[in-house]
C-alpha positions as CSV (number, residue, x, y, z in Angstrom):
1,M,157.4,310.3,87.7
2,L,155.0,313.1,86.7
3,D,151.2,313.6,87.3
4,Y,149.1,314.6,84.4
5,P,147.9,318.2,84.9
6,H,144.2,318.9,84.8
7,F,143.1,320.4,81.5
8,D,139.6,321.5,80.7
9,P,139.1,320.2,77.1
10,V,136.7,323.2,76.6
11,A,138.8,326.3,75.8
12,V,135.8,328.8,75.6
13,A,132.2,328.4,76.7
14,L,129.7,330.9,75.6
15,G,126.4,329.7,76.9
16,P,125.5,326.5,75.1
17,V,128.3,327.0,72.6
18,K,131.6,325.3,73.6
19,I,134.8,325.7,71.7
20,H,137.2,322.7,72.4
21,W,140.9,322.9,72.5
22,Y,141.1,320.1,70.0
23,G,139.1,322.1,67.4
24,L,141.4,325.1,68.0
25,M,144.4,322.9,67.4
26,Y,143.0,322.2,63.9
27,L,142.7,325.9,63.3
28,V,146.3,326.4,64.4
29,G,147.5,323.7,62.0
30,F,145.6,325.2,59.0
31,A,146.8,328.7,59.8
32,A,150.4,327.5,60.1
33,A,150.1,325.7,56.7
34,W,148.7,328.9,55.1
35,L,151.5,331.1,56.5
36,L,154.2,328.6,55.5
37,G,152.6,328.1,52.1
38,R,152.6,331.9,51.5
39,Q,156.2,332.0,52.5
40,R,157.1,329.2,50.1
41,A,155.2,330.8,47.3
42,A,157.0,334.1,47.8
43,R,160.4,332.5,47.2
44,S,162.3,333.7,44.1
45,G,161.5,331.6,41.1
46,S,158.4,330.1,42.6
47,A,155.6,329.2,40.2
48,W,153.0,329.6,43.0
49,T,150.8,332.6,43.8
50,A,149.3,333.6,47.1
51,E,145.8,332.8,45.7
52,M,146.9,329.3,44.8
53,V,148.1,328.7,48.3
54,D,144.7,330.0,49.7
55,D,142.9,327.4,47.5
56,L,145.2,324.6,48.4
57,V,144.9,325.1,52.1
58,F,141.1,325.4,51.8
59,Y,140.8,322.1,49.8
60,G,143.4,320.4,52.0
61,A,141.6,321.4,55.2
62,L,138.3,320.1,53.9
63,G,139.9,316.8,52.8
64,A,141.8,316.4,56.1
65,V,138.6,316.9,58.3
66,V,136.2,314.8,56.2
67,G,138.8,312.1,55.5
68,G,140.1,312.1,59.1
69,R,136.6,311.5,60.4
70,L,135.6,308.9,57.8
71,G,138.9,307.1,58.3
72,Y,138.5,307.0,62.0
73,M,134.9,305.6,61.8
74,L,135.9,303.0,59.2
75,F,139.3,301.9,60.7
76,Y,138.4,302.2,64.4
77,G,134.7,302.7,64.9
78,Q,132.8,300.3,62.7
79,A,130.6,298.9,65.4
80,R,129.6,302.4,66.6
81,L,128.9,303.5,63.0
82,V,126.7,300.5,62.4
83,E,124.8,301.0,65.6
84,N,124.3,304.8,65.0
85,P,125.2,306.1,61.5
86,L,124.7,309.6,62.8
87,S,127.8,309.2,65.0
88,L,129.8,310.0,61.9
89,L,128.8,313.6,62.3
90,M,129.5,313.8,66.1
91,V,133.0,315.2,65.6
92,W,132.8,317.0,69.0
93,E,133.0,313.6,70.7
94,G,136.5,313.1,69.2
95,G,137.9,310.6,66.8
96,M,140.1,311.5,63.8
97,S,142.4,309.2,61.9
98,F,145.7,310.5,60.4
99,H,145.6,307.8,57.6
100,G,142.0,308.8,56.7
101,G,143.0,312.4,56.8
102,L,145.9,311.6,54.5
103,L,143.7,309.9,52.0
104,G,141.2,312.9,52.1
105,T,144.1,315.3,51.7
106,M,145.4,313.3,48.7
107,L,142.0,313.5,47.0
108,A,141.9,317.3,47.7
109,I,145.4,317.7,46.2
110,G,144.3,315.7,43.2
111,Y,141.3,318.0,42.7
112,F,143.4,321.1,43.2
113,A,146.0,319.8,40.7
114,R,143.4,319.2,38.1
115,Q,141.8,322.6,38.6
116,H,145.2,324.3,38.2
117,R,146.6,322.0,35.5
118,R,149.4,320.8,37.6
119,G,150.8,317.3,38.2
120,F,149.7,315.6,41.4
121,F,153.2,315.3,42.8
122,Q,154.1,318.8,41.9
123,V,151.4,319.9,44.4
124,A,152.1,317.2,46.9
125,D,155.8,318.1,47.0
126,F,154.9,321.8,47.6
127,A,152.5,320.8,50.4
128,A,154.6,318.2,52.2
129,P,156.5,320.6,54.5
130,L,153.2,322.4,55.4
131,V,151.7,319.4,57.1
132,P,153.9,318.7,60.2
133,P,152.9,321.8,62.1
134,G,149.3,320.6,61.9
135,L,150.3,317.2,63.2
136,L,152.1,318.9,66.1
137,A,149.0,320.9,67.0
138,G,146.8,317.8,66.7
139,R,149.0,315.8,69.1
140,I,149.0,318.6,71.6
141,G,145.2,318.5,71.3
142,N,145.3,314.8,72.1
143,F,147.4,315.5,75.2
144,I,145.0,318.2,76.4
145,N,142.1,315.8,75.8
146,G,143.9,313.2,77.8
147,E,143.6,310.5,75.1
148,L,145.9,308.2,73.1
149,W,148.2,307.3,76.1
150,G,151.1,305.0,75.9
151,R,151.8,301.8,77.8
152,P,152.9,301.5,81.4
153,T,156.5,302.6,82.0
154,D,159.1,303.1,84.8
155,W,160.9,305.9,82.8
156,P,161.3,309.1,84.8
157,W,158.9,311.1,82.6
158,G,156.1,308.5,82.8
159,M,152.8,310.2,83.7
160,R,150.2,309.1,86.2
161,V,146.7,309.7,84.7
162,P,143.4,309.9,86.5
163,C,141.7,306.5,86.3
164,A,138.5,308.2,85.0
165,R,140.4,309.0,81.8
166,V,142.0,305.5,81.3
167,P,139.7,303.0,83.0
168,E,141.1,300.1,80.9
169,V,144.6,300.7,82.5
170,C,143.2,300.8,86.0
171,Q,141.3,297.5,85.9
172,S,143.9,295.7,87.9
173,L,144.2,298.4,90.5
174,P,142.0,298.8,93.7
175,L,138.6,300.2,93.0
176,D,139.3,303.4,94.9
177,S,142.4,304.2,93.0
178,F,142.5,307.7,91.6
179,W,145.8,307.6,89.7
180,S,146.9,305.0,87.1
181,V,150.3,303.5,86.9
182,P,152.8,305.8,85.1
183,L,152.2,305.8,81.3
184,H,154.3,306.9,78.3
185,P,153.1,310.3,77.1
186,S,153.0,309.0,73.6
187,Q,151.1,312.0,72.3
188,L,154.2,314.2,73.1
189,Y,156.5,311.7,71.5
190,E,154.4,311.9,68.3
191,A,154.3,315.7,68.6
192,A,158.1,315.9,68.8
193,L,158.7,313.3,65.9
194,E,155.8,313.9,63.5
195,G,155.6,317.6,64.2
196,I,159.0,319.1,65.0
197,V,161.5,316.6,63.6
198,L,159.5,316.0,60.5
199,F,159.0,319.7,59.8
200,V,162.7,320.5,60.3
201,A,163.7,317.7,57.9
202,L,161.2,318.6,55.2
203,W,161.7,322.4,55.5
204,W,165.5,322.0,55.1
205,F,165.1,319.4,52.3
206,T,162.9,321.7,50.2
207,Q,165.1,324.7,50.5
208,R,166.4,323.9,47.0
209,P,164.9,322.2,44.0
210,R,164.5,318.4,44.4
211,P,163.4,315.6,42.0
212,L,159.7,315.1,41.5
213,M,158.1,313.0,44.4
214,A,161.2,313.4,46.6
215,A,159.6,315.7,49.2
216,S,156.3,313.8,49.4
217,G,158.2,310.5,49.5
218,L,160.4,311.7,52.3
219,F,157.3,312.8,54.2
220,L,155.7,309.3,53.9
221,L,158.9,307.5,54.8
222,L,159.7,309.5,57.9
223,Y,156.1,309.6,59.1
224,G,155.8,305.8,58.7
225,I,159.0,305.3,60.6
226,F,158.0,307.6,63.4
227,R,154.5,306.3,63.7
228,I,155.6,302.6,63.9
229,L,158.3,303.4,66.5
230,V,155.8,305.3,68.7
231,E,153.2,302.5,68.3
232,F,155.6,300.2,70.2
233,V,155.0,302.2,73.4
234,R,151.4,303.4,72.7
235,Q,148.3,301.6,74.0
236,P,146.4,299.9,71.2
237,D,142.8,301.1,70.8
238,A,140.8,299.5,73.5
239,H,138.0,298.3,71.2
240,I,140.5,296.8,68.7
241,G,143.5,295.6,70.7
242,Y,146.4,293.9,69.0
243,L,145.9,292.5,65.5
244,A,148.6,289.8,65.7
245,A,151.5,288.5,67.7
246,D,150.6,290.7,70.8
247,W,152.4,293.7,69.3
248,L,150.9,294.5,65.8
249,T,148.6,297.5,66.2
250,M,146.2,299.1,63.8
251,G,148.4,302.2,63.5
252,Q,151.4,300.0,62.6
253,L,149.3,298.0,60.0
254,L,148.3,301.3,58.3
255,S,151.8,302.6,58.4
256,F,153.8,299.6,57.2
257,P,153.0,300.2,53.5
258,M,154.5,303.7,53.7
259,V,157.9,302.4,54.5
260,L,158.3,300.1,51.5
261,S,160.7,301.5,49.0
262,G,161.2,301.2,45.2
263,R,158.9,300.9,42.3
264,V,157.4,297.9,40.4
265,R,155.9,298.2,37.0
266,I,152.9,295.9,36.5
267,A,152.4,295.0,32.8
268,R,150.4,292.5,30.7
269,R,151.7,291.2,27.3
270,L,149.2,291.7,24.5
271,A,148.5,289.2,21.7
272,D,150.8,291.1,19.3
273,G,153.7,290.9,21.6
274,R,153.6,294.4,22.9
275,E,153.5,295.1,26.7
276,L,150.6,297.2,28.1
277,V,151.7,298.9,31.4
278,L,148.8,298.7,33.7
279,Y,150.2,300.7,36.6
280,D,153.2,301.3,38.8
281,V,153.3,300.1,42.4
282,G,155.3,302.6,44.5
283,P,155.9,303.3,48.2
284,G,152.6,303.1,50.2
285,E,150.7,301.3,47.4
286,S,149.6,297.7,46.8
287,C,149.1,295.6,43.7
288,V,145.4,295.3,43.0
289,L,145.9,292.2,40.8
290,S,147.7,290.4,43.6
291,T,145.0,291.3,46.1
292,G,142.3,290.3,43.7
293,C,144.0,287.0,43.0
294,L,144.4,286.3,46.7
295,L,140.7,287.1,47.4
296,G,139.4,285.1,44.4
297,N,141.9,282.2,44.4
298,A,142.9,283.0,40.8
299,S,146.2,282.8,39.0
300,Y,148.2,286.0,38.6
301,S,147.4,287.4,35.1
302,A,150.3,289.9,34.6
303,H,153.9,290.3,35.5
304,G,155.9,292.8,37.5
305,D,159.3,294.3,36.6
306,C,161.3,296.0,39.3
307,E,162.4,299.5,38.0
308,T,164.6,300.1,41.1
309,D,165.8,298.2,44.1
310,V,162.6,297.2,45.9
311,E,161.7,296.3,49.5
312,L,158.5,294.4,50.0
313,A,156.4,293.3,52.9
314,L,154.9,289.9,52.0
315,L,152.3,288.0,54.0
316,P,152.0,284.2,53.5
317,R,148.7,283.1,52.0
318,E,147.6,281.3,55.1
319,L,148.2,284.4,57.3
320,F,146.5,286.7,54.8
321,D,143.4,284.5,54.7
322,R,143.3,284.2,58.5
323,L,143.6,288.0,59.0
324,V,140.9,288.7,56.4
325,A,138.6,286.2,58.0
326,E,139.2,287.0,61.7
327,H,140.2,290.7,61.9
328,P,137.7,293.3,60.5
329,P,140.3,296.1,60.7
330,F,142.7,294.2,58.5
331,R,139.9,293.3,56.1
332,I,138.8,297.0,55.9
333,A,142.4,298.1,55.3
334,V,142.8,295.5,52.5
335,F,139.6,296.5,50.8
336,N,140.5,300.2,51.1
337,L,143.8,299.6,49.3
338,F,142.0,297.4,46.8
339,G,139.4,300.1,46.0
340,E,142.1,302.8,45.7
341,R,143.9,300.7,43.0
342,L,140.7,299.8,41.2
343,V,140.0,303.6,40.8
344,R,143.4,304.0,39.2
345,L,142.7,301.0,36.9
346,V,139.4,302.6,35.8
347,E,141.2,305.9,35.1
348,L,143.8,303.9,33.0
349,A,141.0,302.2,31.0
350,E,139.4,305.5,30.4
351,A,142.7,307.0,29.2
352,V,143.5,304.1,26.8
353,G,139.9,303.9,25.5
354,F,139.1,307.5,25.0
355,Q,142.3,309.5,24.8
356,R,144.6,309.8,21.9
357,V,148.2,308.6,22.3
358,E,149.4,312.3,22.0
359,Q,147.2,313.3,24.9
360,R,148.5,310.5,27.2
361,L,152.0,311.3,26.1
362,A,151.6,314.9,26.9
363,A,150.2,314.1,30.4
364,A,153.2,311.7,31.1
365,L,155.7,314.3,30.1
366,L,154.1,317.1,32.0
367,G,154.0,314.9,35.1
368,A,157.7,314.2,34.8
369,G,158.8,317.7,36.0
370,P,161.7,319.7,34.6
371,E,164.0,316.6,34.2
372,L,163.3,313.6,32.1
373,R,164.7,310.2,33.1
374,T,163.2,308.0,30.5
375,S,163.4,306.8,26.9
376,H,161.1,306.3,23.9
377,E,160.9,302.6,24.7
378,K,159.9,303.2,28.3
379,L,157.3,305.9,27.3
380,A,155.8,303.4,24.9
381,Q,155.6,300.7,27.5
382,R,154.0,303.1,29.9
383,L,151.4,304.2,27.4
384,G,150.7,300.7,25.9
385,A,151.8,302.0,22.5
386,S,154.6,301.1,20.1
387,R,157.9,302.8,20.2
388,E,157.5,304.0,16.6
389,T,154.2,305.7,17.6
390,V,155.8,307.6,20.5
391,S,158.8,308.6,18.3
392,R,156.5,310.0,15.6
393,A,154.5,311.9,18.2
394,L,157.7,313.5,19.6
395,N,159.1,314.5,16.2
396,G,157.4,317.8,16.4
397,Y,159.2,318.6,19.7
398,P,162.9,318.2,19.0
399,E,164.0,319.3,22.5
400,V,161.9,316.6,24.1
401,A,162.8,314.0,21.5
402,E,166.5,314.6,22.1
403,A,166.2,314.5,25.9
404,T,164.4,311.1,25.7
405,R,166.9,309.6,23.4
406,R,169.6,309.9,26.0
407,R,170.5,307.0,28.2
408,P,167.9,306.7,31.0
409,G,170.5,307.1,33.7
410,N,171.2,310.7,32.4
411,A,168.6,313.4,33.1
412,G,167.6,315.5,30.1
413,R,166.3,319.0,30.8
414,W,163.6,320.3,28.5
415,P,161.7,323.7,28.5
């Protein structure tokens, strides 16, 4: 059994100005991402420059901080936000959400990719191994702040914590108790798994070229697994508690979609018999039509084709309705996923309505990376066009046309 050492959350105090350790940990994380990004950009054959890394880290830091704060207030602090909207700006009081930070960072990556004319996942794959050192620093900051403790334990490294820091744990103890029962130091578990293990795995994995989306997919997969595992020994947020079955926590709910594997193509058959591909549902995503039909008691208006082996997490209709009605955190998570997919659908409608087939075809090919694993028929389905239209558009590029005529299982390289 160990006793939690006394840490002053304020690292430096200069009169009324106080610099907290938690804030310094963010600076450490951003600095580590910048140094590692510079190192990756300097590798032989890299298409990245030092200036691009500078921009990426700046946008990523902005997205992580803004998204992390917004995510925390929406996922965990709705009541406080309604009571005092200005609490959104009180970052010195703590409260950052990884999942909100992830969404903010994804938006920042999307903006950066558009500015530099790169595919989203080309940037995400480059950035994936730069993130874990920041997660490590953030969890160390949680430990110094004495927050996000685990559940009671009799393991040898369980820590007793002053009751002033964890009053909800000490409610069953005598009023004059100073120490809590031993608790899991779950912040350190997360620091080891999300920071060290995740970084080693991703840094090793990206030492040589990998398929598009492989690095970012590995990041989401491992983070989801680690977060769910740690949540089993971590105290649920006091103002939310368990969402269901006395074990499902908000952190697990927000992590479950990340672990799903495979890809489903959602399409709608047009009057002339052609299929219009609406969108793909991949790891960490949800089907907006399914959600809309569940919420509106409507029939499903499209069909899904599994492009790979798929693992799904399905909720029975009765459980879905009950969670939406009775659990605000679940309802917010559903509408966040719903809104994210709606944005994608609006982008699709804009592309189909206002962009020529050649433009959409070029965007699809540029986003495929250096290897093509597709065919004229699949490209046509993806674009909502006929196979003949796609074939005609590719006639001027014989290398690409030849690569896409090969069997989909064989990768075709093109310049």
